[in-house]
C-alpha positions in Angstrom: -9.0 -7.0 -99.9 -12.2 -5.4 -101.1 -13.9 -6.1 -97.8 -11.1 -4.5 -95.8 -11.0 -1.5 -98.1 -14.7 -0.8 -98.0 -15.1 -1.7 -94.3 -12.5 0.9 -93.2 -13.9 3.5 -95.5 -17.5 3.0 -94.3 -16.7 2.6 -90.6 -14.6 5.8 -90.4 -17.2 7.7 -92.3 -19.9 6.5 -89.9 -17.7 7.5 -87.0 -17.7 11.1 -88.4 -14.0 11.2 -89.3 -13.1 13.7 -92.0 -13.7 12.2 -95.4 -10.0 12.6 -96.3 -9.0 10.5 -93.4 -11.3 7.6 -94.5 -9.9 7.9 -98.1 -6.3 7.8 -96.8 -6.5 5.1 -94.2 -8.4 2.5 -96.3 -5.9 2.3 -99.2 -3.0 2.5 -96.8 -4.3 -0.5 -94.9 -4.7 -2.5 -98.1 -1.1 -1.7 -99.1 0.3 -2.6 -95.7 -1.7 -5.9 -95.4 -2.0 -7.2 -98.9 0.9 -5.5 -100.8 3.9 -5.6 -98.4 6.3 -5.4 -101.4 5.1 -1.9 -102.2 6.7 1.0 -100.3 3.9 3.3 -98.9 5.9 6.2 -100.2 4.6 5.3 -103.6 1.1 6.0 -102.3 2.2 9.5 -101.3 3.7 10.1 -104.7 0.5 9.2 -106.4 -1.4 11.6 -104.2 1.0 14.4 -105.0 1.0 13.7 -108.7 -2.8 13.6 -108.6 -2.9 17.4 -107.8 -0.2 18.3 -110.2 -2.4 18.0 -113.3 -2.3 21.3 -115.1 -6.0 21.5 -115.8 -6.7 21.5 -112.0 -5.3 25.1 -111.9 -8.7 26.1 -113.2 -10.4 25.1 -110.0 -9.0 27.7 -107.6 -9.4 30.4 -110.2 -13.0 29.7 -110.9 -13.6 29.6 -107.1 -11.8 32.9 -106.7 -13.8 34.6 -109.5 -17.1 33.3 -108.0 -16.2 34.6 -104.6 -15.4 38.1 -106.0 -18.7 38.1 -107.9 -20.7 36.9 -104.8 -19.3 39.9 -102.9 -20.1 42.3 -105.7 -23.1 43.3 -107.8 -23.0 40.7 -110.6 -25.8 38.5 -109.2 -28.1 41.4 -108.5 -27.6 42.9 -112.0 -28.4 39.5 -113.6 -31.5 39.0 -111.4 -32.8 42.4 -112.4 -32.2 41.8 -116.1 -34.0 38.5 -116.1 -36.9 39.7 -114.0 -37.6 42.7 -116.2 -38.1 40.5 -119.2 -40.0 37.5 -117.7 -41.1 38.6 -114.3 -44.6 39.5 -115.6 -45.6 36.1 -116.9 -47.4 33.5 -114.8 -44.8 32.0 -112.4 -42.4 34.7 -113.6 -40.4 35.0 -110.4 -39.9 31.3 -110.2 -38.8 31.2 -113.8 -36.5 34.2 -113.1 -34.9 32.3 -110.2 -34.2 29.3 -112.4 -32.9 31.4 -115.3 -30.8 33.6 -113.0 -29.2 30.5 -111.5 -28.4 29.3 -115.0 -26.8 32.6 -115.9 -24.8 32.7 -112.6 -23.8 29.0 -113.1 -22.3 30.0 -116.4 -20.2 32.5 -114.5 -19.3 30.7 -111.2 -19.5 27.0 -111.8 -20.4 26.5 -108.2 -23.8 25.3 -106.9 -23.1 26.7 -103.4 -22.1 30.1 -104.7 -25.3 30.2 -106.8 -27.4 29.3 -103.7 -25.9 32.3 -101.9 -25.7 34.8 -104.7 -29.1 34.1 -106.2 -31.0 32.5 -103.4 -30.5 35.3 -100.8 -32.0 38.2 -102.9 -34.7 36.0 -104.4 -36.0 34.6 -101.2 -37.6 37.8 -100.0 -39.0 38.6 -103.5 -40.6 35.1 -103.8 -42.1 35.3 -100.3 -43.5 38.7 -101.0 -45.1 37.4 -104.3 -47.0 34.7 -102.4 -44.8 31.6 -102.9 -44.8 28.9 -100.2 -41.5 28.6 -98.3 -41.2 24.9 -99.1 -41.4 25.8 -102.8 -38.9 28.6 -102.6 -36.1 26.6 -101.1 -36.6 23.6 -103.3 -36.6 25.9 -106.4 -33.4 27.7 -105.3 -31.3 24.6 -104.5 -32.5 22.6 -107.5 -32.0 25.5 -109.9 -28.5 26.1 -108.5 -27.5 22.6 -109.6 -27.8 23.7 -113.2 -24.4 25.4 -112.5 -22.8 21.9 -112.6 -23.9 21.4 -116.2 -23.5 24.9 -117.6 -19.7 25.6 -118.0 -17.5 26.2 -116.1 -18.0 23.1 -113.9 -15.5 21.8 -111.3 -17.2 18.4 -111.5 -16.5 18.3 -115.3 -12.9 19.2 -114.7 -12.5 16.4 -112.2 -14.1 13.9 -114.6 -11.8 15.0 -117.3 -8.8 14.5 -115.1 -9.8 11.0 -114.2 -10.8 9.9 -117.7 -8.6 11.9 -120.1 -11.6 13.5 -121.8 -11.3 17.0 -123.1 -12.5 19.6 -120.6 -13.4 22.0 -123.4 -15.6 19.3 -125.1 -17.3 18.5 -121.8 -18.0 22.2 -121.1 -19.7 22.5 -124.5 -21.6 19.2 -124.1 -23.1 20.4 -120.9 -24.9 23.3 -122.4 -27.8 21.3 -124.0 -28.7 19.3 -120.9 -28.4 22.4 -118.7 -30.8 24.4 -120.8 -33.2 21.4 -121.0 -33.4 21.3 -117.2 -34.1 25.0 -117.2 -37.0 24.5 -119.6 -38.5 21.8 -117.4 -38.2 24.0 -114.3 -39.7 27.0 -116.2 -42.7 25.0 -117.4 -43.3 23.5 -114.0 -43.2 26.9 -112.3 -45.7 28.3 -114.9 -48.3 25.6 -114.1 -47.5 25.6 -110.3 -48.0 29.3 -110.1 -51.3 29.0 -112.0 -52.5 26.2 -109.7 -51.5 28.1 -106.6 -52.9 31.4 -107.9 -49.7 33.3 -107.5 -50.2 36.9 -108.5 -48.6 38.2 -111.7 -46.1 41.0 -111.4 -46.6 44.2 -113.4 -45.0 44.2 -116.8 -41.8 46.2 -117.0 -41.6 49.0 -119.6 -39.1 48.9 -122.4 -37.2 51.7 -120.8 -36.9 49.6 -117.6 -35.8 46.6 -119.6 -33.2 48.7 -121.5 -31.8 50.0 -118.2 -31.6 46.5 -116.8 -29.9 45.3 -120.0 -27.3 48.0 -119.8 -26.6 47.1 -116.1 -26.3 43.4 -117.0 -24.4 43.6 -120.2 -20.9 43.6 -118.5 -21.7 40.6 -116.2 -23.0 38.7 -119.2 -19.5 39.0 -120.6 -18.4 36.2 -118.3 -20.1 33.4 -120.3 -18.8 35.1 -123.5 -15.2 34.8 -122.1 -15.5 31.3 -120.8 -17.7 29.6 -123.4 -16.9 31.8 -126.3 -13.1 31.8 -125.6 -13.0 28.0 -125.3 -15.4 27.4 -128.2 -13.3 29.6 -130.6 -10.0 28.1 -129.3 -8.9 31.5 -128.0 -8.5 30.1 -124.4 -7.9 26.7 -122.8 -10.2 26.0 -119.8 -7.3 27.0 -117.5 -6.7 30.2 -119.3 -10.4 31.0 -119.4 -10.4 30.6 -115.6 -7.6 33.0 -115.2 -9.3 35.5 -117.6 -12.5 35.2 -115.5 -10.6 36.2 -112.4 -9.2 39.2 -114.1 -12.6 40.1 -115.6 -14.3 39.8 -112.1 -11.6 42.0 -110.6 -12.0 44.7 -113.3 -15.8 44.6 -113.1 -16.3 44.6 -109.3 -13.3 46.6 -108.2 -12.7 49.1 -111.0 -16.0 49.6 -112.7 -18.8 48.8 -110.2 -16.6 49.7 -107.3 -18.7 47.2 -105.2 -15.5 45.5 -103.9 -12.6 47.4 -102.4 -9.0 46.5 -103.0 -8.6 45.9 -99.2 -11.4 43.2 -99.5 -9.4 41.1 -102.0 -7.0 39.4 -99.5 -9.9 38.2 -97.3 -11.8 37.0 -100.4 -8.6 35.2 -101.6 -8.2 33.6 -98.2 -11.8 32.3 -98.3 -11.2 30.9 -101.8 -7.9 29.4 -100.7 -9.6 27.6 -97.8 -12.2 26.1 -100.2 -9.5 25.1 -102.7 -7.4 23.4 -100.0 -10.3 21.3 -99.0 -11.0 20.3 -102.6 -7.3 19.5 -103.4 -6.9 17.4 -100.2 -9.9 15.4 -101.2 -8.5 15.1 -104.8 -5.1 13.9 -103.5 -6.7 11.4 -101.1 -9.0 10.2 -103.8 -6.1 9.7 -106.3 -4.3 7.5 -103.7 -7.5 5.5 -103.3 -8.0 5.2 -107.0 -4.3 4.0 -107.5 -4.7 1.3 -104.9 -8.0 -0.1 -106.2 -6.4 -0.1 -109.7 -3.4 -2.1 -108.5 -5.7 -4.5 -106.8 -7.8 -4.8 -110.0 -10.9 -4.0 -108.0 -12.5 -2.1 -111.0 -12.2 -5.2 -113.1 -13.7 -7.5 -110.4 -16.6 -5.1 -109.7 -17.1 -4.6 -113.4 -17.3 -8.3 -114.1 -19.6 -9.1 -111.2 -22.0 -6.2 -111.8 -21.9 -5.5 -115.5 -21.2 -9.1 -116.7 -18.7 -10.2 -119.3 -20.3 -8.5 -122.3 -22.6 -5.7 -121.1 -24.7 -3.6 -123.4 -24.2 0.1 -123.6 -27.7 0.6 -122.2 -27.0 -1.6 -119.2 -23.7 0.2 -118.5 -25.4 3.6 -118.6 -28.2 2.4 -116.3 -25.7 1.0 -113.8 -23.5 4.1 -113.9 -26.6 6.3 -113.3 -27.6 4.3 -110.3 -24.1 4.1 -108.8 -23.4 7.8 -109.1 -26.9 8.8 -108.0 -26.6 6.7 -104.8 -22.9 7.7 -104.2 -23.6 11.4 -104.5 -26.4 11.2 -102.0 -23.9 10.3 -99.3 -20.4 11.6 -100.4 -19.0 14.7 -102.1 -19.4 14.5 -105.9 -15.6 14.9 -106.5 -14.8 11.9 -104.4 -17.5 9.7 -106.0 -16.1 10.6 -109.4 -12.5 9.8 -108.3 -13.6 6.4 -106.9 -16.0 5.3 -109.6 -14.6 6.7 -112.8 -11.8 4.1 -113.1 -14.4 1.4 -112.6 -16.7 2.3 -115.4 -14.7 4.2 -118.1 -13.1 1.1 -119.5 -16.3 -1.0 -120.0 -18.1 2.1 -121.3 -15.6 2.7 -124.0 -15.5 -1.0 -124.9 -19.3 -0.9 -125.3 -19.1 2.0 -127.7 -20.3 4.7 -125.3 -19.0 8.2 -126.1 -16.9 9.3 -123.0 -18.5 12.8 -123.4 -22.0 11.3 -123.1 -20.9 9.3 -120.1 -19.4 12.4 -118.5 -22.6 14.4 -118.9 -24.6 11.6 -117.3 -22.1 11.5 -114.4 -22.3 15.3 -114.0 -26.1 15.2 -114.0 -26.1 12.6 -111.3 -23.7 14.7 -109.3 -26.1 17.6 -109.7 -29.0 15.4 -108.4 -26.9 14.2 -105.5 -26.3 17.8 -104.4 -30.0 18.2 -103.6 -30.8 14.6 -102.5 -31.2 13.7 -98.9 -29.6 12.8 -96.6 -26.3 14.6 -97.4 -26.9 16.8 -100.4 -24.5 19.7 -100.1 -26.9 22.3 -101.4 -29.4 21.3 -98.7 -27.0 22.2 -95.9 -25.9 25.4 -97.7 -29.5 26.5 -97.9 -30.0 25.6 -94.2 -27.2 27.9 -93.3 -28.0 30.7 -95.8 -31.7 30.9 -95.0 -31.4 29.8 -91.3 -34.0 27.1 -91.9 -34.3 23.6 -90.6 -33.4 20.6 -92.7 -37.0 19.5 -93.0 -38.1 22.9 -94.2 -35.6 22.9 -97.0 -36.2 19.4 -98.4 -40.1 19.5 -98.1 -40.8 20.6 -101.6 -38.0 18.7 -103.5 -40.2 15.9 -104.9 -41.3 17.6 -108.2 -37.7 18.7 -109.0 -36.3 15.3 -108.3 -38.9 13.8 -110.7 -37.8 16.3 -113.4 -34.1 15.4 -112.8 -35.0 11.7 -113.2 -36.9 12.4 -116.4 -33.9 14.3 -117.8 -31.6 11.4 -116.7 -33.7 8.9 -118.6 -33.8 11.2 -121.7 -30.0 11.5 -121.5 -29.5 7.7 -121.5 -31.7 7.1 -124.5 -30.9 10.3 -126.5 -27.2 11.1 -126.2 -27.5 13.8 -128.9 -29.0 16.0 -126.2 -25.4 16.4 -124.9 -23.5 15.7 -128.1 -25.2 17.9 -130.6 -23.4 21.1 -129.4 -20.0 19.4 -129.8 -20.7 18.9 -133.5 -20.0 22.6 -134.1 -16.5 22.4 -132.7 
């Protein structure tokens, strides 16, 4: 049964069939061959019910809000604000890029949107400042991944749907690890700029900083709405997503006037296309998850890999490896849908906090987005900057090392993620 399931999945993926086809055909074959007593209609019902979860309404709204902001001025205003304050220090432009990606991640929740919104304007500035191209692209796509850890995060929403963990708690727990990665990237860029003798930009005057702050204060309202609203209990994550769309519309259309009313339908169409792809994958993944649960595959894999009485440390190590490898080849949402039912039970039994596990899973999803061969941010950067695959991945090694270090720290020191939830 397991052999048939995985064989069909892998073969169809190698034959370049759409991922949704592979996810649909493999569980359908298992049902028809090994479970003839089960009507395949039940598989369809599971797929439909998988996308009826209320919290998933946040996904299209966060995508829509991010698309409106990418079209407008939000990213440029945030970039100017950060650059005015830290652009003059050694490695300031590199640090500005990482910090701006973090800020924008707290607004959009999308790594690809962050690559486009922050990467495009920063590319020319970094080249002009003397940064090597290989360092520029690795910095941008790696920093964009902080968006998965800083709320809002589509990956966190999917993990919450699969495990029953609170989305609000996950959002708050991601702040600490996200900021830790930002600190690592900032320190590295400081010393790398010193080693490569990157010139230091002129220090901005306080008048210029005040002007940049005034321009950025409204865009910085997004994190206040999302994080502050959820933290105080004013909004649920879904309500915060709806509020972010309204705020993006007011900001870009009515205040900045950078987006016209006539542009909204085309932006909505683009958001709808992305959302449809996500939801089809979610539905297919839910069907896959239902079949492997019926077949007790999670229990078999858990017993064979984890053993009968695994320690918490061993479970976290195995989870890290599985998600790291899986996200190198397959979309993060699909990996979460497939693997979450396998590991959540043994993890809870071993005393692991589901929030801690969720942040480790999210971190591996972030790493997978920049890891060859199929990291989605790599291909996004290739398209955005019109560069070859080899040019984009050439400088990734230092950032991968930093991601691995943070992963190890997360395994041994869960408070990095959990301390922010103590204030809830």
